[in-house]
N, C-alpha and C positions, 0 to 999 in steps of 0.2 A: 187277753193282754196280761192280766194279772198272773195267770199260770206261766206265761212265757218269762215274765220278770222273776218269778219264783225259781224257775228252772235255771235262769242265768245266774241268780244269786247263789243257788246251790252249787252250780258248776264252779263258780269263783271260789267258793269255800273249799271245794275238793282240791282245786289247784293250789290254794293257799296252804292246805295241810300237807300236800305232796312236797311243796317247797320247804315247808317247815321240817319234814322228815329228812329231806336232803341236807338241810343245815345241821340237824342233829347228827346225822351220819358223819359229816365232814368234821364237825367239832369233836365228836367222839374219837375219830381216827387221829385227829391232832393230839388229843389227850393220850391215846395209846402210843403214838410216836414219841411224845415227850417222856412218858413214864418208862418206856422201853429202852430209851437211849440216854437219858440224862445222867449226870456224873455219878450218882449213887445207885444207878440201876444195875451196874455190873462192873467188874474189874477188867480193864483192858489197857493197852498201851496209850490209847487216846484219853480215856478218863483220868488215868494217873498223870498223864502229861499235862492236861488242863489243870488238875489239882496243884501240880508243881508250879505252873505259871501264876496261879492265883496267889500262892504263898510267896513266891518270889516278888510279885508286885507289892504285896503287903509289907514285906521286909524292906524293899526299896523305898517305900513311902516313909517307913520308920527311919531309914538312913538319911532321908531328905529333910527331917525336922530341923527347924532353925536352932532349937536348943536340944542337944542330944543328951540322952541318959541311957543306962543299960536297958535293953528292950528285947522282946521277941523270943524269950526262952521256950515257951510252948511251941511257937511256930518253927523254930530251927530244929527242935526235936522231931516234930511232925515231918518237916522237910527231909530230914535224914532218913526217916522211915520210908517216905515216898521214893527217895532215890534208890533205896535198897529194893523196893518193890518194882520200880521201873526197870532195874537191871535184869529182871526176869523176862521182860518184853522187848525192850529196846537195847541200844548199845551206846558206847561212850561218844560216838560221833553225832548223836541226835541233839538237836537244838535244845530240847527240854533238859536233857542231861547236862549239857555244857553250861547252860545258864544257871542251873541249880547249884552246881559245884562252885561256879564263880561267884554266886551270891553269898555262899558260905565263906569263901575267901575274903570277900569285901567286908563281911560281918566281923571276921577275925581281925582284919586290918583296922577297923574302927575301934574295936576294943583295945588293940595294941596302942593305937595313937593316943587314946585317952587314959591308958594305964589301968583299965578295968580288969580285974582278976576274977570276975564272977564265974560260977560253975558252968554256965552255958557256953562261955568262951572255951573252957577246957574241953567240953564235950565236942565242940566243933573241931578244935585243933586235933584232937585224937582221931576223929573220923576222917579228916582230910589227909592224914598221913598215907592213906592207901590210894589217893587220887592226885598224885603229883604230876602225872603225865597228861591230865585233861587240858585241852586248849584254853589259853587265857583270852578272855574278852572283857570289855568294859561293862561293868554293872554297878549297882548301888545308886549313887546320885552324881549329878554333874552340875557345874555352875553355868548358868545361862546368862550372858551379858547382852543387854539391849543392843549395844553397838554391833554385835555379831550378826544380827538379823535385820537391822533397820534398813540397810541398803537393799536387801533382797525383797523387802516389803514395799519398796517404792514402785509399785505398778498400779495401774487403774484396774483393780480386780473386778469391780462391777462392770466396767466396760468390756473386759475380757469375757465375763459370763454372758453379757448381752449379745455377744457375737456367736454364741453356740445355740444352734437350733437342732431339733430332731431331724436327722437326715435319713431318708429312705432310698436314696439313689447314690450309687458309689462308682468311683473310678474302677477300671479294670486292673489297676496297679496292685500287685500283691503286697500285703502288709509286711513291713520289714520286722525281723526278729528283734532288732534293737528298739524299735518304737513300741512294740508290744511289751518288751521287758521294762522299758521306761514307765509305761502306764501301770504295769503291775507293781513296780517298786513305789510309785506314787500312792497306789491303793493301800499298800502295806503300811504307809505312814498314817492312815486313818485312825482316829480314836477307836478303841474297842474296850469292851467291859473288862476292867481290871487287866488290861493288856493280854487277854486270852487269845486274841487273834484267831477267831474261829471261822473266818471266811476263806473261800477258795475260788479260783477262776479256772473254768474248764474251757479251753479253746477247741471248738468242735470243727475238725477238718475232715474227718471220715465222711464220705458222701452218704452212706446209709444212715449214719447217726444224724447228719444234717437233715435228711429227708424226714425223719421222725420228729425232730425238733420243729422244723418248719410246719409240719402237719399239725402238731399239737399246740404250737405257740399261737397266742391270740393276737391278731392284728397284723399279720403278714400279707394281707390282701393286696395292698398297693405298693409292695416292696419290689425292687429289682433283685430278686433272690439270687440270681446267678453270680452277682458280684459281692454279695453280703457275707461277711465273716461273722461267725456266731460265738458268743461267749456266754457260758452259764455260770451265774454267781450263786454259790451255796453258803450255808452256815451250818456248823456242827452242833447238834443238840448235846453231844457228850461234854460240851464246855459248861453247861448250866447246872446250877445247884438246887434251886427251889422254885416253887410255883410262881413267885413274883418275877422270875426271869423268863417266863414262858413266851413273852413277845420280844425279848432282848435281841434275839437273832435277827429279826426283821430290821430293827434299828441299826444294828452293826452292819448288816449287809447293805442297807441304804447309804450309810456314810461311806463304806468301802466302794460301792458302785459309783457314787458321785465323784469321788476322787479319781477313779479309774477313767470315767468318760471325759472329765475335764482335762486329764493328762493326755488322753487321746486327741482331744480338740487342739491342745497346744502343739501337737505333732501333725496337724493338718488332717486328722482322721475324724470323720463324722460318725455319729452313733445315734441309736434310738433305743430307748428302754421298751422292752416288750413285757407288759404286765403279766406276771405269772398267776393267773386266777384259775388255774386248772384243778380238777378233782384229784383226790389222792391216787386214784387208779391211773390217771394220766401221768401224774408225777412219778409213780412207780415204774411206768413203762419207759419214760425218758431216763430215769436213773439206771434202769437195767441196761439199756443200749449204750449209754455213755459210761457205764461202769462207775457210778457214783455210790459211795458206801451208804449203807442203810441209815446210819445216824445223821447223815446230812440232809437238810431240806433245801429245795430249790427256791431261791428268793426272787430272782429276776433273770430274764434272758436279755442280752445286749447284742444288737446287730451293729456292725461297724464296717467302715471302709474309707479309703482316702476320698476326700471331697472331689467332686467334679468341678470344673471351672465355674459352673453355675447350676443351681438346682432349685426346685420348688419345695416349699414347706408351708404349712399353715401359719398364719400370723400368731395364733395362740396368745392373744392380748392378755397382759397381766393386770391384776388388781392394783390399785394405788396403795401406798403404805398405810394411809389413813383407814383403809378397809380392814387391815389385819393387825395393826399395831394398837394394842390396848394397854393403857397405863392405869394401874389400880392404885 
């Protein structure tokens, strides 16, 4: 009996170390993913674009200060340099290019309004002479009045959220383009780290791609797959600067995905989050067939479709607020 127990204990140890090695392998691959793709790993249209967005956000915050003073000299000089670099990769119709030029225009306007004649203003003015044809958009800061959104907030939001449940059965009705676009636009409004907006939605319609995603996705066992629409949510590692941001993408993708499915729900579209707990090898396979760029990580898969008149779903009872709200 003692020998048998020893053998069992030994085998458990072996299993434990095998799992530990797998953990190490996956964490090491995460490290390689990040260091191979983050913003300082290489120069590309994407990394320069995200660098521009971070500087734009920083300058906009400066423009939003309650008490303004001359600001941002080093940042505008760096932004001008990035615009010049970006022109080697992108063109004047790109979002990053347009928002960068318009931020510099807003910067000049603020200096003009305050009568500031500092050197940084002259530098920007001189640079902008070559960019008069770039499309005009609103940037800088805006005044938000409570009365402008108070009526829109008069809904029972908690009640709306309580009516959404994970749906695994769907109507045969095809999702409308307008409803999908509505949900995507709602997701775009999600907060993102310094407004870098690194998340994307891939709507998988190709049957071969769907087959691979269904095969690799975890938890499709009790789904009505034939009526399910698939959306893959990713985030781009090229947006991140330093080790402290290594998990930022998962947070941003979570915020983005939640707005997306709540907007779907408001359009009578049910959905279910499919946890992406796959290995790096499986993720690479899905990225290859869906044609997702190397620098993007898959955060979650969302299955969706119009609600049937009635369907079954687990109760999934929630904890009480007293169980999770801790006042220190």
